[in-house]
VOBA-1610 file (N, C-alpha, C; in pm, whole numbers, padded with zeros to 5 digits, always signed):
BEGIN
Met+00463-03568-00905Met+00571-03557-00913Met+00667-03594-00780Lys+00771-03665-00837Lys+00859-03763-00741Lys+00937-03654-00671Arg+00945-03662-00515Arg+01033-03567-00454Arg+01183-03578-00490Thr+01246-03644-00585Thr+01390-03668-00597Thr+01407-03568-00723Asp+01303-03488-00770Asp+01293-03374-00863Asp+01386-03284-00800Arg+01510-03202-00851Arg+01565-03127-00762Arg+01509-03000-00741Trp+01391-02993-00760Trp+01337-02842-00726Trp+01263-02881-00600Leu+01238-02995-00531Leu+01158-03004-00430Leu+01229-03027-00303Pro+01355-03079-00307Pro+01422-03114-00194Pro+01407-02986-00096Pro+01478-02864-00174Pro+01494-02752-00126Pro+01387-02695-00006Tyr+01272-02719-00110Tyr+01150-02695-00010Tyr+01125-02775+00110Asp+01148-02909+00100Asp+01136-03021+00219Asp+01245-02973+00308Leu+01370-02939+00269Leu+01430-02905+00396Leu+01442-02754+00477Leu+01390-02664+00366Leu+01307-02540+00448Leu+01229-02546+00508Leu+01104-02640+00523Leu+00984-02670+00599Leu+01043-02720+00682Ala+01137-02826+00715Ala+01161-02892+00811Ala+01230-02817+00933Arg+01303-02718+00882Arg+01376-02617+00933Arg+01290-02543+01018His+01218-02472+00924His+01134-02340+00991His+00985-02363+01016Gly+00948-02480+00944Gly+00817-02480+00981Gly+00702-02389+00879Pro+00575-02406+00864Pro+00522-02306+00832Pro+00524-02151+00875Gln+00529-02069+00744Gln+00547-01931+00781Gln+00427-01855+00801His+00316-01894+00749His+00165-01840+00773His+00160-01695+00662Trp+00214-01708+00543Trp+00215-01561+00465Trp+00067-01600+00395Trp+00044-01468+00340Trp+00120-01335+00320Trp+00074-01255+00476Pro+00134-01171+00534Pro+00097-01083+00623Pro+00005-00981+00584Gly-00147-00983+00632Gly-00247-00900+00642Gly-00381-00971+00633Glu-00475-00869+00708Glu-00581-00921+00769Glu-00690-00936+00678Thr-00674-00891+00547Thr-00771-00924+00464Thr-00711-00920+00315Pro-00801-00982+00212Pro-00767-01001+00067Pro-00715-00850+00021Phe-00805-00761+00061Phe-00741-00610+00024Phe-00616-00568+00076Glu-00594-00579+00206Glu-00489-00560+00252Glu-00357-00611+00216Val-00389-00775+00170Val-00276-00826+00089Val-00252-00736-00027Met-00337-00709-00132Met-00326-00646-00235Met-00229-00502-00224Val-00295-00408-00110Val-00204-00293-00084Val-00087-00345-00063Gly-00029-00416+00066Gly+00089-00446+00071Gly+00154-00495-00048Ala+00103-00551-00123Ala+00201-00609-00233Ala+00223-00470-00327Val+00149-00373-00317Val+00187-00267-00400Val+00276-00182-00342Leu+00248-00167-00183Leu+00368-00077-00103Leu+00489-00132-00089Thr+00528-00257-00064Thr+00608-00314-00047Thr+00710-00325-00188Gln+00689-00289-00270Gln+00794-00227-00381Gln+00893-00163-00312Asn+01039-00214-00331Asn+01166-00136-00294Asn+01172-00082-00164Thr+01126-00144-00072Thr+01093-00100+00071Thr+01100-00229+00149Ala+01123-00218+00295Ala+01124-00328+00396Ala+00957-00332+00447Trp+00905-00484+00479Trp+00784-00488+00525Trp+00754-00390+00641Ser+00845-00379+00706Ser+00873-00319+00858Ser+00780-00160+00800Asn+00835-00101+00700Asn+00784+00029+00655Asn+00650+00033+00629Val+00601-00092+00555Val+00452-00110+00472Val+00362-00112+00586Glu+00423-00186+00719Glu+00304-00220+00815Glu+00297-00079+00876Lys+00380+00007+00899Lys+00359+00160+00936Lys+00270+00225+00849Ala+00289+00205+00712Ala+00191+00274+00597Ala+00053+00213+00613Ile+00036+00057+00650Ile-00094+00013+00660Ile-00162+00060+00786Ala-00100+00079+00877Ala-00162+00149+00997Ala-00173+00270+00989Asn-00140+00332+00924Asn-00166+00485+00882Asn-00304+00505+00789Leu-00321+00394+00731Leu-00434+00378+00657Leu-00553+00345+00753Asn-00530+00227+00836Asn-00621+00165+00903Asn-00673+00296+01001Arg-00587+00356+01072Arg-00620+00462+01169Arg-00691+00581+01093Ala-00702+00579+00963Ala-00772+00696+00908Ala-00884+00638+00846Asp-00916+00519+00858Asp-01045+00456+00798Asp-01046+00451+00662Ala-00897+00397+00614Ala-00922+00438+00476Ala-00821+00314+00431Leu-00835+00193+00525Leu-00790+00088+00432Leu-00909-00008+00360Asp-00958+00064+00263Asp-01075-00010+00176Asp-01071+00060+00059Cys-01122-00007-00053Cys-01089+00035-00205Cys-01160+00196-00231Arg-01264+00166-00177Arg-01374+00301-00214Arg-01310+00407-00115Ala-01260+00421-00005Ala-01222+00511+00078Ala-01075+00557+00002Ile-00996+00497-00010Ile-00874+00525-00101Ile-00919+00601-00233Leu-01001+00550-00300Leu-01051+00651-00418Leu-01095+00779-00378Ser-01139+00813-00256Ser-01207+00900-00253Ser-01103+01003-00159Leu-00979+00935-00150Leu-00881+01054-00076Leu-00808+01148-00206Ala-00780+01247-00175Ala-00687+01370-00242Ala-00569+01284-00277Asp-00501+01286-00395Asp-00382+01243-00394Asp-00278+01239-00291Ala-00264+01400-00232Ala-00182+01447-00174Ala-00177+01408-00038Glu-00338+01350+00058Glu-00348+01297+00157Glu-00331+01147+00169Leu-00349+01073+00024Leu-00319+00946+00031Leu-00158+00896+00036Ala-00093+01015-00007Ala+00046+01015-00024Ala+00134+01004+00120Glu+00078+01125+00181Glu+00098+01146+00328Glu+00076+00994+00429Leu-00047+00951+00386Leu-00072+00829+00470Leu+00013+00730+00450Ile+00057+00713+00356Ile+00152+00590+00309Ile+00304+00607+00290Arg+00343+00762+00347Arg+00478+00806+00318Arg+00574+00703+00374Pro+00547+00610+00503Pro+00655+00515+00537Pro+00732+00445+00465Ala+00606+00400+00361Ala+00639+00295+00258Ala+00772+00357+00145Gly+00781+00469+00173Gly+00885+00534+00086Gly+00812+00566-00075Tyr+00858+00622-00171Tyr+00814+00633-00315Tyr+00668+00696-00295Phe+00621+00747-00195Phe+00485+00763-00171Phe+00415+00846-00253Asn+00451+00938-00332Asn+00390+00970-00466Asn+00342+00895-00561Val+00454+00814-00587Val+00415+00693-00699Val+00322+00582-00629Lys+00376+00565-00514Lys+00268+00428-00467Lys+00155+00481-00443Ala+00104+00623-00423Ala-00010+00680-00417Ala-00093+00649-00557Arg-00023+00694-00658Arg-00079+00651-00798Arg-00106+00521-00843Arg-00009+00434-00777Arg-00032+00289-00818Arg-00138+00227-00732Leu-00168+00276-00619Leu-00259+00203-00532Leu-00394+00270-00600Lys-00410+00404-00608Lys-00535+00434-00676Lys-00563+00354-00828Ala-00435+00352-00905Ala-00521+00283-01012Ala-00554+00145-00978Leu-00479+00050-00897Leu-00533-00060-00848Leu-00656-00041-00808Cys-00690+00029-00727Cys-00820+00048-00670Cys-00948+00093-00784Arg-00904+00163-00883Arg-00996+00193-00972Arg-01022+00059-01086Phe-00925-00005-01088Phe-00943-00152-01172Phe-01032-00210-01102Leu-01032-00244-00942Leu-01131-00302-00875Leu-01271-00263-00882Ala-01257-00133-00879Ala-01388-00088-00912Ala-01466-00088-01057Glu-01379-00097-01091Glu-01434-00120-01265Glu-01492-00249-01280Arg-01432-00321-01207Arg-01447-00492-01218Arg-01567-00490-01136Gly-01613-00395-01058Gly-01720-00433-00993Gly-01706-00533-00826Val-01564-00530-00813Val-01530-00583-00666Val-01493-00492-00589Ala-01524-00336-00582Ala-01446-00269-00496Ala-01498-00330-00323Ala-01612-00364-00356Ala-01665-00407-00186Ala-01589-00529-00154Ala-01574-00585-00234Ala-01492-00756-00200Ala-01407-00799-00315Pro-01278-00735-00311Pro-01219-00765-00421Pro-01157-00915-00426Glu-01166-01011-00356Glu-01126-01104-00346Glu-01237-01187-00463Ala-01343-01139-00475Ala-01423-01165-00576Ala-01398-01204-00728Leu-01265-01092-00740Leu-01188-01093-00845Leu-01137-01213-00897Ala-01112-01301-00825Ala-01064-01471-00844Ala-01168-01496-00949Gly-01302-01483-00955Gly-01387-01553-01012Gly-01418-01505-01152Gln-01340-01403-01197Gln-01364-01309-01328Gln-01303-01340-01421Gly-01243-01477-01432Gly-01180-01521-01540Gly-01076-01620-01521Thr-00985-01679-01622Thr-00880-01762-01568Thr-00761-01712-01516Leu-00683-01767-01457Leu-00537-01701-01384Leu-00466-01626-01486Ala-00442-01690-01614Ala-00367-01628-01728Ala-00438-01484-01761Glu-00568-01495-01759Glu-00664-01350-01804Glu-00660-01255-01703Leu-00666-01300-01580Leu-00658-01223-01451Leu-00529-01147-01442Arg-00399-01228-01469Arg-00266-01198-01463Arg-00223-01099-01567Arg-00278-01071-01699Arg-00281-01006-01771Arg-00359-00907-01756Asp-00481-00900-01697Asp-00546-00770-01664Asp-00470-00704-01550Leu-00413-00759-01471Leu-00327-00700-01327Leu-00226-00636-01410Leu-00157-00711-01522Leu-00026-00645-01548Leu-00056-00483-01651Ala-00194-00483-01666Ala-00226-00368-01738Ala-00239-00248-01674Val-00249-00283-01512Val-00253-00189-01428Val-00157-00098-01410His-00139+00049-01413His-00020+00102-01370His+00009+00072-01278Gly+00165+00047-01266Gly+00232+00030-01138Gly+00255-00126-01109Ile+00164-00184-01167Ile+00165-00372-01139Ile+00279-00407-01230Gly+00379-00487-01171Gly+00474-00555-01217Gly+00459-00692-01210Glu+00536-00791-01273Glu+00510-00936-01259Glu+00491-00973-01118Glu+00612-00947-01030Glu+00593-00979-00878Glu+00489-00953-00813Thr+00435-00830-00819Thr+00328-00774-00763Thr+00225-00852-00787Ala+00184-00860-00941Ala+00060-00936-00976Ala+00059-01047-00949Asp+00180-01141-00939Asp+00156-01284-00887Asp+00164-01266-00753Ser+00143-01180-00667Ser+00159-01158-00513Ser-00004-01187-00481Ile-00026-01090-00593Ile-00202-01045-00578Ile-00256-01194-00572Leu-00240-01259-00740Leu-00297-01357-00755Leu-00259-01471-00650Leu-00165-01492-00597Leu-00136-01595-00510Leu-00186-01571-00336Tyr-00135-01488-00296Tyr-00179-01450-00189Tyr-00329-01375-00158Ala-00352-01307-00231Ala-00462-01225-00217Ala-00620-01325-00272Leu-00590-01366-00393Leu-00714-01452-00479Leu-00685-01599-00436Gly-00579-01663-00386Gly-00573-01773-00398Gly-00555-01868-00519Leu-00466-01797-00605Leu-00473-01878-00737Leu-00300-01920-00740Ala-00297-02019-00803Ala-00121-02093-00806Ala-00075-02017-00922Ser-00040-01891-00861Ser+00089-01834-00970Ser+00205-01793-00889Phe+00292-01863-00931Phe+00452-01864-00813Phe+00490-01742-00856Val+00555-01686-00714Val+00601-01556-00698Val+00756-01575-00728Val+00824-01522-00822Val+00968-01495-00837Val+01023-01352-00747Asp+01132-01355-00682Asp+01165-01233-00661Asp+01335-01244-00695Ala+01387-01138-00597Ala+01568-01150-00594Ala+01632-01255-00519Tyr+01529-01283-00389Tyr+01603-01445-00316Tyr+01585-01525-00398Thr+01474-01543-00491Thr+01468-01684-00557Thr+01578-01702-00637Arg+01600-01584-00706Arg+01712-01574-00823Arg+01871-01617-00767Arg+01891-01537-00649Arg+02003-01567-00585Arg+02038-01719-00544Ala+01926-01789-00468Ala+01921-01899-00387Ala+01951-02012-00501Phe+01865-01967-00595Phe+01865-02108-00717Phe+01944-02097-00811Gly+02029-02001-00818Gly+02121-01986-00860Gly+02270-02042-00847Arg+02264-02019-00682Arg+02384-02077-00621Arg+02352-02253-00626Leu+02240-02275-00621Leu+02208-02400-00603Leu+02239-02506-00733Gly+02250-02405-00844Gly+02279-02473-00983Gly+02132-02472-01059Leu+02048-02437-01033Leu+01886-02497-01083Leu+01846-02349-01170Leu+01946-02243-01173Leu+01944-02135-01245Leu+02062-02088-01312Gln+02064-02047-01449Gln+02216-02002-01510Gln+02233-01864-01481Gly+02175-01815-01458Gly+02160-01645-01441Gly+02136-01550-01544Gly+02051-01600-01636Gly+02034-01510-01737Gly+01890-01521-01785Glu+01803-01598-01660Glu+01682-01596-01716Glu+01573-01492-01673Gly+01486-01476-01740Gly+01377-01380-01728Gly+01302-01422-01597Tyr+01209-01333-01566Tyr+01102-01351-01456Tyr+00996-01486-01533Gly+00971-01454-01643Gly+00869-01546-01692Gly+00929-01719-01692Asp+01060-01704-01734Asp+01164-01810-01755Asp+01158-01880-01611Ile+01210-01813-01509Ile+01214-01902-01376Ile+01072-01926-01323Gln+00962-01847-01356Gln+00855-01895-01312Gln+00794-02020-01389Arg+00808-02034-01503Arg+00769-02139-01611Arg+00861-02269-01521Leu+00965-02258-01476Leu+01060-02371-01415Leu+00978-02406-01302Phe+00957-02317-01208Phe+00908-02359-01103Phe+00761-02428-01119Glu+00682-02348-01218Glu+00545-02413-01249Glu+00523-02563-01295Gly+00682-02565-01352Gly+00710-02717-01437Gly+00762-02823-01346His+00817-02780-01238His+00887-02872-01156His+00830-02885-01005Val+00743-02791-00992Val+00665-02791-00864Val+00513-02803-00837Pro+00446-02910-00808Pro+00304-02918-00820Pro+00224-02809-00813Arg+00129-02773-00912Arg+00080-02657-00876Arg-00042-02645-00795Glu-00005-02629-00668Glu-00073-02625-00549Glu-00059-02459-00472Val-00180-02426-00465Val-00190-02281-00393Val-00116-02286-00249Ala-00131-02366-00171Ala-00069-02373-00036Ala+00090-02399-00050Leu+00119-02491-00141Leu+00267-02508-00151Leu+00326-02381-00244Tyr+00259-02332-00319Tyr+00324-02201-00374Tyr+00378-02117-00260Asn+00225-02066-00201Asn+00256-01971-00107Asn+00360-02022+00028Glu+00363-02158+00064Glu+00481-02169+00149Glu+00602-02177+00058Tyr+00660-02246-00029Tyr+00818-02236-00075Tyr+00790-02111-00095His+00716-01982-00146His+00789-01863-00184His+00828-01806-00030Ala+00751-01814+00047Ala+00777-01773+00201Ala+00907-01798+00251Leu+00916-01931+00207Leu+01033-02046+00275Leu+01157-01941+00250Ile+01168-01953+00055Ile+01267-01885-00005Ile+01290-01758+00057Val+01209-01675+00103Val+01226-01536+00153Val+01301-01546+00277Arg+01264-01616+00367Arg+01327-01622+00493Arg+01481-01661+00456Leu+01521-01794+00374Leu+01614-01799+00351Leu+01710-01704+00317Gly+01650-01613+00217Gly+01736-01492+00164Gly+01782-01401+00262Lys+01700-01382+00369Lys+01710-01320+00450Lys+01821-01356+00585Glu+01775-01488+00585Glu+01889-01534+00714Glu+02000-01594+00679His+02035-01652+00571His+02147-01744+00525His+02169-01707+00386Cys+02112-01694+00274Cys+02146-01679+00100Cys+02151-01507+00103Arg+02223-01470+00189Arg+02247-01308+00170Arg+02342-01297+00054Pro+02367-01139+00023Pro+02451-01132-00102Pro+02604-01202-00060Lys+02630-01186+00095Lys+02767-01233+00128Lys+02692-01357+00204Pro+02669-01482+00137Pro+02624-01579+00222Pro+02641-01658+00350Arg+02595-01710+00425Arg+02587-01752+00567Arg+02573-01930+00536Cys+02664-01961+00513Cys+02636-02132+00445Cys+02648-02207+00570Ala+02750-02183+00702Ala+02758-02274+00790Ala+02629-02352+00849Asp+02546-02281+00878Asp+02401-02338+00955Asp+02282-02354+00853Cys+02290-02285+00684Cys+02170-02301+00610Cys+02113-02439+00585Pro+02000-02416+00576Pro+01925-02572+00598Pro+01956-02636+00421Leu+02025-02555+00353Leu+02022-02614+00239Leu+02176-02661+00187Asn+02259-02621+00277Asn+02408-02686+00234Asn+02436-02802+00207Thr+02350-02904+00230Thr+02375-03033+00184Thr+02390-03038+00054Leu+02243-02951-00067Leu+02244-02928-00157Leu+02334-02853-00242Cys+02373-02749-00167Cys+02423-02645-00279Cys+02580-02637-00300Pro+02605-02639-00412Pro+02772-02629-00446Pro+02847-02521-00367His+02732-02398-00369His+02824-02300-00318His+02861-02291-00174Ala+02812-02375-00121Ala+02858-02431+00014Ala+02967-02494+00045Ser+03036-02574-00041Ser+03127-02666-00054Ser+03245-02592-00045
//
């Protein structure tokens, strides 16, 4: 695809300003999966505390989580908030991995079907929504499924590339139709969008030093 496509210059400018982001923060594919569940409705700093608790308890493992009592698991992940709900979701994910025979090596899930099939199966797991499923597919399994989040909606709405009423699937299809389907590119683009959303394209935008202010009608 030509770099003149309007969906690609934002990536080029963000990468030029910030460089590679080295996402997702996680030591193993399973830790990435756990983080994708725990990060729902909380800051990543809280997820790090919960993962540290699991590590200290020698429970950052699919089979170990399944062996814990619900209350014990909830207490370990308490820093991530909604800990009772998230404990049930983590166990549901771990049961799914165990049923697929990949509890010892969750990354092997990537070889058990097409991306569309795996996405469908993940979405059928209790508590796994589209953003979480795509985070698992992209960052844990290395499959090219673009992750859409609130930062994406806000920034690309202000850039004029979204109208504001699109659903998650609509936005994902737009990205995947305009941005080459490459795992490394999808990984980096999403990470850079998150950084943009945190530093510049906030609810009250900080346009003055934004890397995208030459492209953004909102900044003029």
